[in-house]
C-alpha positions in Angstrom: 65.9 -2.0 86.1 65.4 1.7 86.1 67.8 3.4 88.2 67.9 7.0 89.3 71.1 8.5 90.8 71.1 12.1 92.5 74.5 13.8 92.0 76.2 16.9 92.4 78.4 19.4 91.3 80.8 20.4 94.1 83.9 22.3 94.5 87.4 20.1 93.5 89.3 20.1 96.8 92.5 18.9 95.0 92.3 21.8 92.7 91.5 24.6 94.9 92.7 26.4 98.0 89.6 27.0 99.8 88.8 30.1 101.9 85.8 31.7 103.5 83.9 34.6 102.0 83.8 38.2 104.2 80.6 37.2 105.6 82.2 33.9 107.1 79.1 31.8 106.5 80.5 30.0 103.1 83.6 29.6 101.2 84.4 31.9 98.5 83.3 30.6 95.5 84.4 32.7 92.7 87.0 31.1 90.3 87.0 27.2 92.1 87.0 24.7 89.8 84.0 22.1 90.1 83.7 18.5 89.7 81.2 15.4 90.2 81.0 14.8 94.4 83.0 11.7 94.4 80.4 9.5 96.5 78.1 10.2 93.7 80.7 9.0 91.3 80.9 5.2 93.2 76.8 5.7 93.0 76.6 6.0 89.4 79.1 3.1 89.0 77.0 0.8 91.1 74.0 1.8 88.8 75.5 0.6 85.8 77.3 -2.6 87.1 73.6 -3.3 88.2 72.2 -2.6 84.5 74.8 -4.5 83.2 73.7 -7.7 85.1 69.9 -7.6 85.1 69.1 -4.8 82.6 67.0 -1.7 82.6 68.5 2.0 82.3 70.2 4.7 84.7 69.3 8.2 85.0 71.5 10.9 86.5 69.7 14.0 88.0 70.9 17.1 89.7 69.5 19.9 91.1 71.2 23.6 90.3 71.8 25.8 87.7 73.4 25.5 83.7 76.7 24.9 84.9 75.7 21.6 86.6 75.1 20.5 83.0 79.0 19.5 83.4 78.2 16.9 85.7 75.4 15.3 84.5 77.4 14.9 80.9 80.2 13.6 82.8 78.1 10.7 83.9 76.3 10.4 80.7 79.8 9.6 79.5 80.2 7.1 82.1 77.7 5.1 80.9 73.9 6.8 82.3 71.5 6.9 79.8 70.1 10.0 80.6 70.7 13.3 82.8 67.9 15.5 83.9 68.9 19.1 85.6 66.3 20.5 88.2 66.7 24.2 88.2 64.6 27.3 89.1 65.6 30.2 91.1 63.0 29.1 93.7 65.4 26.2 94.5 68.4 28.7 95.6 69.3 28.5 99.1 67.1 25.1 99.7 68.3 22.9 103.2 68.2 19.4 102.7 64.6 18.6 103.1 64.1 21.2 100.4 66.4 19.1 97.8 64.8 16.0 99.3 61.4 17.5 98.3 62.4 19.1 94.5 63.8 15.1 94.0 60.7 13.6 95.1 58.7 15.8 93.4 60.5 14.6 90.1 60.5 10.5 91.4 56.6 10.7 91.8 56.2 12.0 88.1 58.7 9.0 87.0 58.9 5.9 87.5 62.3 4.2 89.6 62.8 1.1 90.8 65.8 1.8 92.8 67.3 5.3 93.5 71.1 5.9 94.7 72.8 8.8 96.5 76.3 9.2 97.2 76.8 8.6 100.9 77.8 12.4 101.6 77.6 15.6 100.0 80.1 18.6 100.5 78.3 20.0 103.6 78.7 16.6 104.9 75.1 16.1 106.5 74.4 13.4 104.9 70.6 13.7 105.2 69.3 13.9 101.6 69.3 10.4 101.1 67.0 9.0 103.9 65.0 12.6 103.9 63.8 11.6 100.5 63.1 8.0 101.4 61.2 9.3 104.0 59.3 11.9 101.9 58.5 8.7 99.3 57.8 6.4 101.9 60.7 3.9 100.6 62.7 1.8 102.4 66.3 3.3 103.1 69.9 2.4 104.0 73.2 4.2 104.0 76.5 3.3 104.2 76.1 0.7 101.4 79.0 -1.4 100.5 77.3 -4.1 98.7 74.4 -4.7 96.5 73.2 -8.2 95.0 69.6 -8.5 93.1 67.8 -10.8 95.1 64.4 -11.9 92.7 63.9 -8.4 91.3 61.8 -7.5 93.9 64.3 -7.3 96.8 67.9 -6.3 97.5 70.7 -7.5 99.2 73.0 -5.1 100.7 75.8 -5.0 102.9 76.4 -2.1 105.3 79.7 -0.8 106.8 78.9 -0.5 110.5 81.0 0.6 113.5 84.0 -1.6 114.4 84.9 -2.3 110.9 82.0 -4.5 110.7 79.7 -5.2 108.2 75.9 -6.4 108.2 73.3 -8.2 105.4 70.1 -7.0 105.1 67.2 -7.7 102.5 65.3 -4.7 101.2 62.1 -4.3 99.0 62.1 -2.4 96.2 61.6 0.4 95.1 63.8 1.5 97.8 66.9 4.5 98.3 70.3 3.7 99.2 73.2 6.0 100.0 76.6 4.1 98.4 79.5 4.3 100.6 82.8 5.1 98.8 84.9 1.8 98.1 81.9 -0.1 96.6 83.2 -0.6 93.4 86.4 1.3 91.3 84.6 3.8 89.2 85.4 3.8 85.4 87.7 6.2 83.2 85.6 8.8 81.4 87.8 9.6 78.7 87.6 12.7 76.4 86.0 10.8 73.5 83.1 9.6 75.8 82.3 13.3 76.9 82.6 14.5 73.2 79.8 11.9 72.5 77.4 13.4 74.8 78.2 16.7 74.3 75.3 17.7 71.9 72.1 15.7 73.8 69.8 17.9 75.0 69.3 17.7 78.6 65.9 18.5 79.7 65.6 21.1 82.7 62.6 21.1 85.1 61.9 24.0 86.7 59.3 24.5 90.1 56.4 24.5 88.2 57.3 21.6 85.4 57.5 19.7 88.9 54.4 21.1 90.7 57.0 22.1 93.8 55.3 24.7 95.6 57.8 27.8 96.1 57.5 28.2 99.7 58.7 24.7 100.6 61.9 24.8 98.8 64.9 27.7 98.5 65.2 30.2 101.3 61.7 30.2 102.0 61.3 26.7 103.2 64.5 26.2 104.6 64.4 25.2 108.6 68.5 25.0 108.4 70.4 27.8 107.8 74.1 28.1 107.8 75.3 30.7 109.9 78.9 30.4 110.3 82.1 29.1 109.4 85.6 28.8 110.9 89.0 27.5 110.5 89.8 25.3 113.9 92.7 27.0 115.4 95.9 25.2 115.1 97.4 23.3 118.1 100.9 22.7 118.9 103.1 21.0 116.8 103.7 17.2 117.0 107.3 16.4 119.0 109.5 14.2 116.3 111.8 12.0 118.3 115.0 11.2 116.7 116.6 7.7 117.3 116.4 4.1 116.9 113.5 1.7 117.7 114.6 0.7 120.9 115.2 4.3 122.3 112.3 5.8 120.9 110.3 3.3 122.8 111.8 4.6 126.1 111.3 7.9 125.2 107.8 7.7 124.3 107.2 5.8 127.8 109.0 8.5 129.3 106.8 10.8 127.9 103.6 9.4 128.6 104.8 9.5 132.2 105.4 12.9 132.4 101.8 13.6 131.4 100.4 11.8 133.6 98.9 9.0 130.8 100.8 6.3 132.7 101.4 5.3 136.4 
């Protein structure tokens, strides 16, 4: 099975103290530490496990610049056969549909049985997987937390739904799935593996290589523009109760009554 995993390089929130930029419409990105988007890492691991069971190859692709080769090489060290960088100044400022349009153009020039994305990336919109499926006219499922290959033509997938429940569906190949974190345990990537892929050439494909009309992507094609970022105002601090369990139970009841919560 040939599997494409769409990945993204994002600011590492465990290594950075994020601050708003002066325009108030983005975070300050100078000197940030970046890493692979965590949900994408689960998607790559799931792709590798599927290929281990059924045969085939895993390709990772990202939309970005030269710095984004870093995450491609990391996932290649993890086990992906090939990394592909989709890079052009015309792609800068793309919204979710713009990113999906770029990926669609790449997919149409290749053959993949299955396309995976992480459940969401750093902007939290969780749009690209569904938009990519719609543009390709492929079936799509989100929040996938289990995958079983049925007969080479279908997958049996589990999805996380409200209330902690799970639904199971069959979906035809080719398809697009967005992978939920926790579906597996991504393997460790050591320095030896990273050194082994350090010299492998990663193809960089431009808008002209992909046949992407520049007016449909980047700022020119964006239908959604971020106009504001803000830090929510801090609320009042929690009230800490001192004493034993029984005593505190009584205090909680009295506090709830005082606030009109219990008659």
